C-alpha positions as CSV (number, residue, x, y, z in Angstrom):
1,X,0.0,0.0,0.0
2,X,1.4,3.4,-1.0
3,X,1.1,6.2,1.5
4,X,0.5,9.9,1.0
5,X,2.1,12.3,3.5
6,X,-0.2,15.2,4.4
7,X,0.7,18.3,6.2
8,X,-2.1,19.8,8.3
9,X,-2.5,23.6,8.0
10,X,-4.0,26.2,10.4
11,X,-7.5,25.5,9.0
12,X,-9.0,22.1,8.4
13,X,-9.1,21.5,4.6
14,X,-11.2,19.3,2.4
15,X,-9.3,16.6,0.8
16,X,-10.1,15.6,-2.8
17,X,-8.4,12.7,-4.5
18,X,-8.8,10.3,-7.4
19,X,-8.2,6.5,-7.1
20,X,-6.3,4.6,-9.7
21,X,-5.4,0.9,-9.8
22,X,-1.6,0.3,-9.7
23,X,-1.9,-2.3,-12.5
24,X,-3.5,0.2,-14.9
25,X,-2.8,3.8,-13.9
26,X,-4.6,5.2,-16.9
27,X,-8.1,4.0,-15.7
28,X,-9.7,5.3,-12.4
29,X,-11.1,2.8,-10.0
30,X,-14.9,2.7,-10.3
31,X,-16.1,3.1,-6.8
32,X,-19.8,3.1,-7.6
33,X,-20.4,-0.1,-5.5
34,X,-17.5,0.2,-3.1
35,X,-16.8,1.8,0.3
36,X,-13.7,3.9,0.5
37,X,-11.8,3.3,3.7
38,X,-9.4,5.9,5.0
39,X,-6.9,5.4,7.9
40,X,-4.9,8.2,9.3
41,X,-1.6,7.6,11.1
42,X,0.9,10.0,12.6
43,X,3.8,10.1,10.2
44,X,6.3,7.3,10.8
45,X,4.1,5.3,13.1
46,X,1.8,2.3,12.6
47,X,-0.8,3.4,15.1
48,X,-4.2,4.3,13.5
49,X,-5.3,7.7,14.9
50,X,-8.6,7.6,13.1
51,X,-10.5,5.5,10.5
52,X,-13.3,6.9,8.4
53,X,-15.0,6.4,5.1
54,X,-14.6,8.8,2.1
55,X,-17.5,10.5,0.4
56,X,-18.0,9.5,-3.3
57,X,-18.7,12.1,-5.9
58,X,-22.5,11.3,-6.4
59,X,-22.4,12.2,-10.2
60,X,-19.1,10.7,-11.1
61,X,-18.3,7.6,-9.0
62,X,-16.9,5.8,-12.0
63,X,-14.1,8.3,-12.1
64,X,-12.8,7.3,-8.6
65,X,-13.3,10.8,-7.1
66,X,-13.4,10.8,-3.3
67,X,-13.6,13.7,-0.9
68,X,-13.2,14.1,2.8
69,X,-13.4,16.9,5.2
70,X,-10.2,16.9,7.4
71,X,-11.3,15.5,10.7
72,X,-10.4,18.3,13.1
73,X,-11.0,16.8,16.5
74,X,-9.3,13.4,15.8
75,X,-6.1,14.8,14.3
76,X,-5.2,17.7,16.6
77,X,-1.6,16.4,17.1
78,X,1.5,18.7,17.8
79,X,3.1,18.7,14.4
80,X,0.1,17.8,12.2
81,X,2.1,15.3,10.0
82,X,0.0,12.4,8.9
83,X,0.0,9.4,6.5
84,X,-3.1,8.5,4.8
85,X,-3.8,4.9,3.8
86,X,-6.6,4.2,1.3
87,X,-8.4,0.9,0.5
88,X,-11.8,-0.1,-0.8
89,X,-14.4,-2.6,0.4
90,X,-17.0,-4.4,-1.7
91,X,-19.5,-5.0,1.1
92,X,-20.1,-4.4,4.8
93,X,-22.2,-5.7,7.6
94,X,-23.3,-3.5,10.5
95,X,-24.7,-3.6,14.0
96,X,-26.0,-1.4,16.7
97,X,-24.1,-1.1,20.0
98,X,-26.2,-1.1,23.2
99,X,-23.4,-1.1,25.8
100,X,-19.6,-0.9,26.2
101,X,-17.8,-1.8,29.5
102,X,-14.9,0.2,31.2
103,X,-13.0,-3.1,31.4
104,X,-9.8,-4.5,29.9
105,X,-10.6,-5.5,27.3
106,X,-13.6,-3.4,26.5
107,X,-16.7,-5.6,26.0
108,X,-19.3,-4.5,23.4
109,X,-22.9,-5.6,23.5
110,X,-24.7,-5.8,20.1
111,X,-27.5,-8.3,19.8
112,X,-27.1,-11.0,17.2
113,X,-23.8,-9.4,16.0
114,X,-22.8,-12.4,13.7
115,X,-19.1,-11.5,14.0
116,X,-16.2,-14.0,14.1
117,X,-13.1,-13.8,16.3
118,X,-10.4,-12.1,14.4
119,X,-12.7,-9.8,12.4
120,X,-11.7,-6.2,12.0
121,X,-14.5,-3.7,12.7
122,X,-14.9,0.1,12.7
123,X,-16.9,1.8,15.5
124,X,-18.7,5.2,15.2
125,X,-21.2,7.4,17.0
126,X,-20.8,5.9,20.6
127,X,-22.1,8.3,23.3
128,X,-20.1,8.7,26.4
129,X,-17.1,6.4,25.6
130,X,-16.0,8.5,22.6
131,X,-12.5,7.1,23.0
132,X,-13.5,4.1,20.8
133,X,-15.1,6.2,18.0
134,X,-13.7,6.3,14.5
135,X,-11.1,3.5,15.1
136,X,-10.6,0.0,13.7
137,X,-10.5,-2.9,16.2
138,X,-9.9,-6.7,16.1
139,X,-12.6,-8.5,18.0
140,X,-12.9,-11.7,20.1
141,X,-16.4,-13.1,20.2
142,X,-17.7,-13.9,23.7
143,X,-21.2,-15.0,22.6
144,X,-23.9,-14.2,20.1
145,X,-24.5,-10.8,21.7
146,X,-21.1,-9.7,23.0
147,X,-17.6,-9.3,21.8
148,X,-14.4,-7.8,23.1
149,X,-12.0,-5.3,21.5
150,X,-8.5,-7.0,21.5
151,X,-5.9,-5.1,23.4
152,X,-8.2,-2.2,24.4
153,X,-8.1,-1.2,28.1
154,X,-11.2,0.8,28.8
155,X,-10.7,1.2,32.5
156,X,-9.8,5.0,32.1
157,X,-12.4,5.6,29.4
158,X,-15.5,7.7,29.9
159,X,-18.6,5.6,30.8
160,X,-20.8,4.4,27.8
161,X,-24.1,6.5,27.7
162,X,-25.8,5.6,24.5
163,X,-25.8,4.5,20.9
164,X,-23.1,3.6,18.5
165,X,-22.6,1.4,15.5
166,X,-20.0,-1.0,14.2
167,X,-19.2,-2.0,10.6
168,X,-17.2,-4.9,9.3
169,X,-15.9,-4.5,5.7
170,X,-15.2,-7.4,3.4
171,X,-13.7,-7.7,-0.1
172,X,-11.0,-5.1,0.8
173,X,-8.7,-4.1,-2.0
174,X,-5.4,-2.4,-1.0
175,X,-2.6,-1.3,-3.3
176,X,-4.6,1.6,-4.8
177,X,-2.5,4.4,-6.1
178,X,-3.5,8.0,-5.6
179,X,-2.8,9.9,-8.8
180,X,-3.8,13.3,-7.4
181,X,-4.6,14.9,-4.1
182,X,-5.6,18.4,-3.5
183,X,-5.9,20.1,-0.2
184,X,-8.2,23.1,-0.1
185,X,-10.0,25.0,2.7
186,X,-13.1,25.6,0.6
187,X,-14.7,24.4,-2.6
């Protein structure tokens, strides 16, 4: 997977980029039926600071155009140097979170989740325990309604209050090349 190094400015820009397959760099990736996954890392590290999905251009998804508003709250780091890893997923399954424990590891309640130990999921919109939002996790299934987040100590996290969703993506394709990236405050 190639990485693009981004420098964060004083304001939070919108990122616009076009995806091309490395095998045929003259043809954009058609993302009409794909989810674009974006992982942010602090430059030179392997720790994911945030994971999100990109927004497809609704009129031209066959041209591989993706945009993303720079996530201000998640990436307020000292130097503002980040690496951006892009991949696509063909499908996803999702579930609703009804509880998250302040244990080590954090245990998530999601009725009938249908996950398998070792699955990677992405969590969003959790109330209270916001420390687990917008990040990828590997899970260990406890039973059909609960799973734990491998290696996550929630004992110092804020207590769960409400809501939240998880998503598991499959058919992931990495190795996409970014032909262009533009950073701009406003469009």
